[in-house]
Backbone bond lengths (Angstrom), bond angles and torsions (degrees), N, CA, C in turn:
res aa  C-N    CA-C-N  psi(-1)  N-CA   C-N-CA  omega(-1)  CA-C   N-CA-C  phi
1 M - - - 1.478 - - 1.513 109.78 -
2 T 1.323 116.98 129.35 1.453 121.42 -178.27 1.526 110.35 -76.97
3 T 1.326 115.84 131.46 1.456 120.19 177.80 1.524 109.87 -75.66
4 Q 1.316 116.51 127.03 1.452 121.67 -179.41 1.523 110.67 -95.56
5 P 1.319 117.87 144.28 1.475 119.19 176.53 1.517 110.45 -62.77
6 N 1.314 116.35 140.61 1.461 120.68 -175.46 1.522 110.73 -84.54
7 I 1.326 115.66 64.10 1.462 121.88 -175.93 1.520 110.40 -64.24
8 A 1.324 116.60 -41.30 1.464 120.35 -176.64 1.524 111.62 -61.13
9 A 1.331 117.11 -41.45 1.462 120.24 -178.56 1.522 111.34 -65.99
10 V 1.325 116.16 -42.27 1.462 120.18 179.64 1.526 109.72 -67.63
11 A 1.337 116.36 -42.34 1.463 120.32 179.14 1.518 111.18 -61.11
12 L 1.333 116.25 -38.22 1.459 120.71 179.18 1.520 111.11 -64.51
13 L 1.329 117.10 -38.52 1.456 120.59 178.09 1.532 111.21 -64.01
14 I 1.327 116.29 -43.84 1.464 120.96 -176.75 1.527 111.24 -73.43
15 A 1.340 116.75 -30.55 1.456 120.90 -172.46 1.523 114.10 -67.27
16 E 1.339 118.51 -23.92 1.458 120.49 -179.10 1.524 108.76 -70.08
17 P 1.354 119.28 125.12 1.468 121.98 -172.30 1.524 114.96 -54.69
18 A 1.322 117.97 -42.49 1.472 119.71 -179.12 1.518 110.88 -66.13
19 R 1.333 116.95 -41.73 1.458 119.65 179.11 1.528 110.79 -67.46
20 A 1.342 116.45 -37.32 1.469 119.96 177.43 1.524 110.22 -62.91
21 A 1.336 117.04 -39.16 1.468 120.74 178.50 1.520 111.50 -65.37
22 M 1.341 116.86 -39.34 1.463 120.25 178.49 1.522 110.63 -65.35
23 L 1.319 116.01 -44.56 1.465 119.54 179.09 1.526 111.07 -62.22
24 S 1.328 116.65 -40.60 1.467 120.50 178.98 1.522 111.08 -63.62
25 A 1.331 116.82 -36.18 1.470 120.82 -179.80 1.523 111.33 -67.07
26 L 1.322 116.99 -18.34 1.472 121.10 -178.26 1.517 112.81 -100.84
27 L 1.330 116.69 5.71 1.464 120.12 -175.96 1.527 113.81 -72.44
28 D 1.338 117.34 -6.58 1.460 117.88 176.83 1.519 111.89 -88.83
29 G 1.348 116.92 2.29 1.458 120.62 176.53 1.506 115.06 88.18
30 R 1.354 117.71 -7.62 1.463 120.21 -179.29 1.522 110.94 -86.74
31 A 1.345 115.51 152.01 1.462 121.14 175.78 1.521 109.14 -87.53
32 R 1.329 115.99 144.57 1.466 120.54 -178.05 1.525 109.78 -136.95
33 P 1.346 116.59 148.32 1.459 120.51 177.50 1.525 111.30 -75.03
34 A 1.334 114.94 163.94 1.463 120.46 -176.77 1.519 111.85 -60.20
35 G 1.336 117.77 -38.60 1.459 120.48 -179.00 1.506 112.57 -61.05
36 E 1.314 116.77 -40.70 1.470 120.54 179.42 1.529 110.57 -68.18
37 L 1.333 116.80 -37.22 1.460 120.67 178.54 1.521 111.34 -70.78
38 A 1.334 116.38 -34.08 1.460 120.30 175.72 1.525 109.95 -62.37
39 H 1.317 116.21 -42.41 1.467 121.28 178.34 1.531 110.38 -63.92
40 A 1.328 117.05 -42.78 1.470 120.91 -179.86 1.526 111.25 -62.25
41 A 1.331 116.52 -33.45 1.457 120.94 -178.12 1.522 113.09 -94.24
42 S 1.348 117.50 -3.14 1.467 122.95 -179.55 1.533 111.68 57.75
43 V 1.347 114.87 46.10 1.463 120.22 177.85 1.521 108.38 -129.49
44 T 1.338 116.49 167.61 1.463 120.71 178.06 1.518 110.12 -73.81
45 P 1.332 118.06 159.64 1.472 120.46 176.65 1.523 112.69 -56.76
46 Q 1.331 117.31 -37.37 1.458 120.31 -179.95 1.531 111.15 -65.33
47 T 1.330 115.62 -43.79 1.465 119.69 178.23 1.522 110.51 -65.08
48 A 1.322 116.25 -40.28 1.472 120.46 179.11 1.516 110.67 -61.57
49 S 1.332 116.74 -41.42 1.459 121.27 -179.71 1.524 110.88 -60.17
50 S 1.333 116.50 -40.75 1.452 120.70 178.49 1.544 111.05 -64.77
51 H 1.319 116.14 -44.60 1.468 120.75 179.69 1.534 110.69 -64.19
52 L 1.305 117.00 -43.17 1.469 120.76 -178.60 1.527 110.79 -63.71
53 G 1.322 116.26 -38.00 1.451 119.66 177.10 1.522 111.95 -60.96
54 K 1.327 116.73 -40.74 1.467 121.37 179.51 1.536 110.92 -68.25
55 L 1.321 116.13 -39.55 1.468 119.89 179.56 1.524 111.19 -67.97
56 L 1.328 116.55 -36.61 1.470 120.63 175.00 1.519 111.00 -64.22
57 A 1.331 116.06 -47.97 1.462 120.89 -178.97 1.523 111.27 -63.21
58 G 1.321 116.02 -31.28 1.466 120.39 -179.79 1.509 114.16 -82.57
59 G 1.325 117.49 -2.02 1.468 120.81 176.99 1.509 114.91 81.81
60 L 1.344 118.10 11.22 1.457 120.50 -179.33 1.523 112.29 -87.85
61 L 1.334 116.53 -23.97 1.464 120.94 -178.40 1.517 110.77 -123.94
62 A 1.327 114.56 157.79 1.451 123.41 169.05 1.520 107.34 -123.40
63 V 1.312 117.42 155.81 1.462 120.67 -178.58 1.520 109.17 -133.03
64 E 1.312 116.39 144.11 1.457 121.45 174.21 1.520 108.47 -130.81
65 T 1.319 115.13 143.46 1.452 121.82 -176.89 1.513 110.59 -105.19
66 Q 1.313 116.12 132.70 1.472 121.90 176.52 1.529 106.57 -132.13
67 G 1.305 115.50 104.94 1.450 119.29 -174.83 1.516 109.81 65.51
68 R 1.328 116.41 -126.57 1.463 120.52 178.91 1.515 112.62 -91.47
69 H 1.312 115.96 1.38 1.473 119.84 -174.03 1.524 111.17 -104.57
70 R 1.327 115.04 147.22 1.460 122.35 176.04 1.533 108.55 -117.57
71 Y 1.313 115.11 132.63 1.457 121.08 -178.12 1.532 109.21 -118.97
72 Y 1.315 115.24 132.55 1.454 122.15 -175.46 1.534 110.14 -107.06
73 R 1.311 114.91 142.78 1.458 121.54 175.76 1.526 108.29 -144.79
74 L 1.323 116.47 163.74 1.462 119.69 174.29 1.518 109.59 -61.92
75 A 1.329 116.66 148.05 1.454 120.84 -175.43 1.533 113.06 -69.58
76 G 1.300 117.33 -11.12 1.458 120.22 177.81 1.512 111.72 166.42
77 S 1.315 115.32 173.59 1.468 119.60 -178.43 1.525 111.91 -65.45
78 H 1.352 116.83 -24.19 1.466 119.31 178.98 1.526 111.40 -66.73
79 I 1.332 116.46 -29.01 1.466 120.20 176.55 1.527 109.59 -70.40
80 A 1.339 115.31 -43.76 1.472 119.79 177.77 1.522 110.76 -60.83
81 L 1.327 116.15 -42.09 1.478 120.13 179.64 1.523 110.57 -61.11
82 A 1.327 116.43 -43.54 1.470 120.28 179.67 1.515 111.03 -63.20
83 L 1.331 117.22 -42.29 1.462 121.14 -179.17 1.529 111.31 -66.46
84 E 1.325 116.30 -43.75 1.468 120.29 179.44 1.521 110.23 -64.02
85 T 1.336 116.66 -39.60 1.465 119.70 179.64 1.515 111.43 -66.27
86 L 1.318 116.86 -42.09 1.467 120.41 176.64 1.523 110.96 -61.78
87 A 1.339 116.03 -39.96 1.458 119.59 -178.84 1.522 112.55 -65.30
88 S 1.332 116.61 -24.42 1.470 120.24 -178.55 1.510 112.32 -81.65
89 I 1.340 117.08 -11.33 1.462 120.28 -178.90 1.524 109.38 -81.45
90 G 1.304 116.32 129.46 1.463 119.67 -179.30 1.509 109.89 -176.67
91 P 1.318 117.44 176.44 1.464 120.97 -179.02 1.507 111.26 -64.90
92 T 1.320 116.11 141.22 1.466 120.94 179.18 1.521 111.62 -87.83
93 E 1.359 116.84 -19.85 1.463 118.40 -178.98 1.522 110.38 -74.83
94 S 1.315 115.33 158.39 1.459 120.33 179.50 1.525 110.60 -67.96
95 V 1.325 116.35 129.28 1.458 122.04 -179.86 1.519 108.66 -128.23
96 R 1.334 115.74 133.90 1.466 119.38 177.19 1.517 109.09 -70.87
97 R 1.328 116.31 125.16 1.450 120.75 -178.47 1.520 110.01 -125.17
98 K 1.317 115.46 157.83 1.450 119.98 174.65 1.522 109.01 -67.00
99 P 1.343 118.15 149.89 1.466 120.42 176.17 1.527 110.12 -57.59
100 L 1.319 115.99 141.72 1.463 120.65 -179.83 1.522 110.44 -66.10
101 T 1.326 116.91 141.78 1.455 121.26 173.20 1.527 108.54 -68.96
102 R 1.332 115.52 166.25 1.470 119.53 179.13 1.524 110.62 -60.70
103 G 1.334 115.98 -40.12 1.462 119.36 179.14 1.515 111.80 -63.71
104 A 1.333 116.81 -41.68 1.463 120.83 179.03 1.525 111.27 -66.63
105 Q 1.326 116.47 -36.20 1.466 120.02 177.29 1.525 110.80 -63.23
106 K 1.328 116.08 -41.04 1.475 120.12 179.13 1.515 110.83 -64.79
107 L 1.352 116.54 -40.97 1.467 120.16 178.46 1.523 110.57 -63.29
108 R 1.316 116.86 -40.49 1.457 119.76 -179.99 1.518 111.28 -68.24
109 F 1.329 116.63 -33.29 1.465 119.76 -176.76 1.527 111.68 -73.21
110 A 1.322 117.49 -50.37 1.469 120.39 -179.55 1.513 108.93 -158.45
111 R 1.337 116.70 131.12 1.463 120.04 -179.45 1.521 109.65 -156.01
112 C 1.320 114.89 166.48 1.459 121.77 170.78 1.517 108.05 -83.76
113 C 1.306 116.83 128.57 1.457 122.77 171.78 1.528 104.96 -104.49
114 Y 1.328 115.73 81.05 1.467 124.96 -174.02 1.530 109.74 65.30
115 D 1.326 119.02 -82.15 1.465 120.34 -175.41 1.517 112.90 -130.13
116 H 1.352 117.12 20.35 1.457 120.00 178.39 1.530 109.39 -147.31
117 L 1.314 116.51 174.92 1.461 122.63 -172.35 1.526 110.78 -90.19
118 A 1.352 115.64 134.11 1.469 120.95 -179.43 1.526 110.03 -135.26
119 G 1.333 115.14 -173.38 1.453 120.40 -176.88 1.530 111.11 83.92
120 R 1.312 115.84 -170.85 1.471 119.73 -178.05 1.514 111.59 -59.57
121 V 1.330 116.75 -38.31 1.461 119.18 179.65 1.529 110.23 -67.27
122 G 1.341 117.32 -42.74 1.459 120.24 178.65 1.520 111.86 -61.57
123 I 1.334 116.91 -40.71 1.463 120.86 177.16 1.518 110.82 -64.49
124 A 1.345 116.68 -43.50 1.467 120.77 -179.02 1.523 110.96 -63.37
125 V 1.318 117.13 -40.63 1.470 120.96 178.00 1.519 109.96 -62.42
126 T 1.326 116.75 -45.14 1.465 121.01 179.98 1.520 111.03 -62.39
127 H 1.344 116.43 -45.39 1.469 120.10 177.73 1.526 111.00 -61.27
128 G 1.346 116.00 -39.24 1.452 119.70 178.45 1.518 112.34 -62.43
129 L 1.335 116.08 -42.50 1.459 120.48 179.05 1.522 111.48 -64.73
130 L 1.322 116.13 -36.10 1.467 120.60 177.76 1.525 111.13 -70.80
131 E 1.333 116.37 -44.51 1.466 120.13 -178.07 1.523 112.15 -65.90
132 K 1.331 116.67 -32.99 1.465 120.83 178.35 1.524 112.20 -78.28
133 G 1.337 116.73 -8.13 1.450 120.14 -179.41 1.515 113.42 80.48
134 F 1.327 117.13 18.44 1.474 120.77 178.86 1.524 111.29 -83.62
135 L 1.325 116.02 -26.60 1.460 122.80 175.15 1.517 108.94 -130.38
136 V 1.326 116.38 154.34 1.468 121.28 170.41 1.518 107.44 -134.14
137 A 1.334 116.16 141.92 1.455 120.71 177.10 1.529 109.15 -68.54
138 A 1.327 115.67 137.96 1.464 120.71 -178.04 1.530 109.64 -129.42
139 E 1.332 115.76 -179.81 1.457 121.26 -179.44 1.519 111.04 -68.98
140 K 1.338 114.98 162.52 1.460 123.09 175.68 1.529 111.78 57.92
141 K 1.332 115.60 38.41 1.471 122.74 175.22 1.519 112.11 56.17
142 R 1.328 116.14 43.26 1.450 122.01 176.61 1.520 109.78 -110.78
143 F 1.322 115.63 160.35 1.453 122.55 163.31 1.522 106.59 -113.76
144 D 1.321 117.02 135.65 1.469 120.58 174.15 1.523 109.17 -100.13
145 L 1.322 115.17 137.48 1.461 121.35 177.32 1.515 109.25 -83.16
146 T 1.332 117.46 130.37 1.466 121.70 -179.86 1.535 109.53 -90.34
147 P 1.343 117.53 165.58 1.476 119.03 174.62 1.530 112.54 -56.08
148 A 1.340 116.34 -38.56 1.467 119.43 177.55 1.527 110.24 -65.01
149 G 1.329 116.06 -36.52 1.458 120.19 177.91 1.512 112.29 -66.91
150 T 1.324 116.43 -39.07 1.469 120.76 177.01 1.517 110.63 -59.32
151 K 1.333 115.56 -43.75 1.466 119.88 179.77 1.525 111.11 -66.81
152 W 1.332 117.05 -39.43 1.471 120.26 -179.24 1.522 111.07 -65.62
153 F 1.329 117.12 -47.44 1.459 119.88 179.04 1.524 111.13 -62.70
154 D 1.321 116.49 -35.61 1.470 120.06 177.67 1.522 110.72 -63.59
155 R 1.339 116.72 -42.00 1.465 120.75 178.10 1.528 110.42 -64.61
156 M 1.318 116.36 -32.25 1.459 120.69 -179.88 1.520 112.66 -78.60
157 G 1.315 116.32 -11.54 1.477 119.90 178.20 1.506 114.14 105.00
158 V 1.333 118.12 15.38 1.468 121.73 178.32 1.522 109.26 -113.80
159 D 1.331 116.26 113.15 1.460 121.67 178.48 1.522 108.64 -83.86
160 T 1.319 117.20 95.60 1.464 120.82 -174.97 1.524 112.61 -67.30
161 T 1.329 117.39 -22.17 1.473 119.78 179.57 1.526 111.21 -70.83
162 A 1.337 116.74 -18.91 1.457 120.18 -179.75 1.529 112.76 -94.05
163 I 1.345 117.04 -3.07 1.462 120.72 -178.41 1.537 109.04 -85.83
164 K 1.310 115.89 128.91 1.461 120.85 179.72 1.525 109.99 -86.39
165 P 1.335 117.03 119.15 1.479 119.20 179.65 1.526 110.91 -68.86
166 T 1.321 115.60 155.54 1.454 120.98 171.06 1.517 108.09 -93.76
167 R 1.309 116.32 -174.70 1.471 118.98 177.76 1.524 111.21 -66.36
168 Y 1.333 116.44 -16.30 1.461 120.37 176.99 1.530 112.08 -92.14
169 G 1.317 116.76 1.27 1.443 120.66 179.75 1.525 113.02 100.23
170 L 1.313 116.07 -167.67 1.459 121.81 -178.27 1.525 111.58 -79.66
171 A 1.306 117.18 -32.59 1.461 121.25 -176.81 1.525 108.78 -140.13
172 R 1.329 114.85 138.07 1.456 121.29 -175.47 1.528 110.98 -125.02
173 Q 1.323 116.55 149.00 1.464 121.90 174.41 1.523 108.63 -87.48
174 C 1.323 116.34 122.09 1.460 122.06 179.44 1.528 108.28 -114.88
175 L 1.323 117.16 127.34 1.464 120.54 -178.39 1.517 110.00 -73.86
176 D 1.317 116.10 121.08 1.468 122.29 -179.37 1.527 109.34 -77.68
177 W 1.343 117.08 122.97 1.467 119.39 -172.29 1.523 113.96 -72.99
178 T 1.341 118.10 -21.01 1.468 118.58 176.43 1.522 112.06 -92.98
179 E 1.316 116.94 -39.04 1.465 120.45 -176.39 1.531 112.91 -93.07
180 R 1.336 116.41 -17.27 1.461 122.97 179.84 1.525 112.41 55.61
181 Q 1.302 114.62 37.50 1.456 123.65 170.86 1.534 106.84 -130.71
182 H 1.330 116.27 169.25 1.454 119.44 -177.64 1.524 112.00 -90.63
183 H 1.331 114.90 133.94 1.457 119.87 172.30 1.533 109.33 -114.75
184 L 1.313 115.87 170.25 1.461 122.04 -175.34 1.525 111.38 -77.67
185 A 1.327 116.06 126.58 1.457 122.85 175.84 1.527 108.28 -132.34
186 G 1.321 115.90 -167.90 1.455 120.39 -178.12 1.519 111.54 82.88
187 P 1.338 117.68 -178.04 1.467 121.61 -177.24 1.534 114.09 -53.27
188 L 1.341 116.57 -37.88 1.465 119.19 -179.74 1.524 110.16 -68.47
189 G 1.318 117.25 -38.59 1.456 120.47 176.66 1.514 112.29 -64.16
190 V 1.325 116.69 -37.26 1.469 121.51 177.80 1.531 110.36 -63.83
191 H 1.331 116.53 -46.61 1.465 119.88 179.96 1.518 111.86 -65.10
192 L 1.330 116.73 -34.89 1.458 119.56 -179.54 1.530 111.02 -67.32
193 I 1.331 118.35 -47.27 1.468 119.12 -179.52 1.523 110.79 -66.68
194 N 1.336 117.03 -36.01 1.468 119.55 177.79 1.526 110.83 -63.90
195 L 1.325 116.81 -36.92 1.464 121.18 177.23 1.527 109.94 -64.73
196 L 1.329 116.62 -44.39 1.458 120.59 -179.46 1.533 111.44 -63.37
197 F 1.340 116.80 -38.48 1.460 120.29 175.11 1.527 110.65 -65.43
198 A 1.331 116.26 -47.53 1.472 121.24 -175.80 1.520 111.68 -63.02
199 E 1.333 117.25 -32.96 1.464 121.24 -177.60 1.543 111.47 -92.10
200 S 1.337 116.42 10.08 1.473 122.22 179.27 1.526 112.24 57.73
201 C 1.347 115.61 34.05 1.449 120.24 174.38 1.529 110.63 -83.42
202 I 1.322 116.04 -30.49 1.462 121.97 176.29 1.516 107.64 -136.74
203 R 1.336 116.40 160.65 1.459 120.98 177.04 1.528 109.21 -143.34
204 R 1.307 116.02 148.35 1.453 121.59 176.80 1.523 110.17 -72.68
205 L 1.324 115.56 148.60 1.450 121.02 171.93 1.534 108.47 -95.89
206 P 1.329 118.10 144.37 1.466 120.70 -178.17 1.531 112.00 -60.74
207 S 1.324 115.85 137.69 1.469 122.43 174.81 1.525 113.01 53.85
208 S 1.310 116.97 36.01 1.460 121.19 179.66 1.520 108.40 -157.06
209 R 1.328 115.88 157.24 1.462 117.01 172.85 1.524 111.92 -95.74
210 A 1.325 116.44 6.16 1.460 120.59 172.68 1.532 109.61 -69.82
211 V 1.330 115.80 149.93 1.461 120.47 176.30 1.525 109.01 -127.52
212 D 1.308 115.67 151.41 1.459 122.88 174.41 1.511 109.43 -99.76
213 V 1.315 117.02 137.47 1.475 120.91 171.09 1.521 106.94 -89.34
214 M 1.312 116.36 122.94 1.457 122.15 -177.32 1.535 110.04 -82.57
215 P 1.352 118.09 162.93 1.470 120.37 177.51 1.519 112.89 -51.69
216 K 1.352 116.88 -40.42 1.463 119.75 177.77 1.520 110.40 -63.07
217 G 1.334 116.57 -36.30 1.448 120.81 -179.39 1.515 112.00 -64.59
218 W 1.344 116.77 -43.43 1.462 119.12 178.02 1.521 111.34 -63.39
219 K 1.320 116.09 -36.76 1.460 119.92 178.17 1.529 110.88 -63.66
220 V 1.330 116.16 -44.04 1.465 121.44 179.97 1.531 110.00 -65.94
221 L 1.328 117.36 -44.87 1.460 120.12 -178.70 1.521 112.29 -64.10
222 K 1.328 116.36 -38.02 1.462 119.27 178.27 1.523 111.09 -69.39
223 E 1.321 115.63 -44.12 1.474 119.74 -177.01 1.515 112.31 -64.61
224 H 1.324 117.30 -42.34 1.462 120.59 -172.65 1.529 114.73 -95.49
225 L 1.336 116.91 -31.13 1.473 119.29 -173.61 1.529 112.94 -126.48
226 G 1.334 118.18 1.72 1.454 121.44 177.66 1.518 113.83 69.97
227 I 1.336 117.86 25.95 1.458 121.86 -178.57 1.521 110.33 -97.66
228 E 1.331 117.01 125.92 1.444 121.33 177.48 1.531 109.62 -118.26
229 E 1.314 115.02 145.96 1.465 120.83 -174.65 1.526 112.18 -57.29
230 W 1.336 117.35 -43.27 1.461 120.72 -175.66 1.512 111.95 -60.14
231 S 1.339 117.42 -29.24 1.465 121.07 -176.36 1.526 112.47 -73.05
232 L 1.356 117.37 -14.28 1.460 120.71 -177.55 1.527 112.87 -105.21
233 L 1.327 116.72 -3.99 1.463 120.63 -176.78 1.527 111.22 -82.76
């Protein structure tokens, strides 16, 4: 008898609103304590503890202990990918929606998608890399790095020869749940966002996975990829 993937059990774990809120709060790749996740899900600490136990048992979360404190994070980038993909599923017809809150607008504009850049800025960066010939779309939802791309990343301070590919390759196409286009993920995407953080081109916002593009960041994006802030507003 062939063993079937336990999709229903995983779907049931994600479907509960409080657990979905906790998982969403961890999509920026950072670890958070139970109290902070309880607040994100608007539940009591006791209820949060029960939900976290189920998510741990289901393989969606990992936990690390530091002193008397326990910090929870997603079990891996594959969990983030699944959550982002699920979030992108929705009706294709036009639906009247309430105006986005300021926080939601910031998330749509630029955010961390676990360990890489997403939102309108992430899409624009990916399109820029493709248009410049630094990346090319490949089979199995991969991006291939071109010789020109290798030279560009090297000039930017990223030694691509030292990056260890995963089974998905050096660069992966990740479906953006707000823009419904593919942005750059995988090891190359991780190194790129880390470079942008290190060079103060972008910065994290407190208690959110949204990021701000700094004045230096807009200058770098325009100079290297032809991206201007006004074009994304």
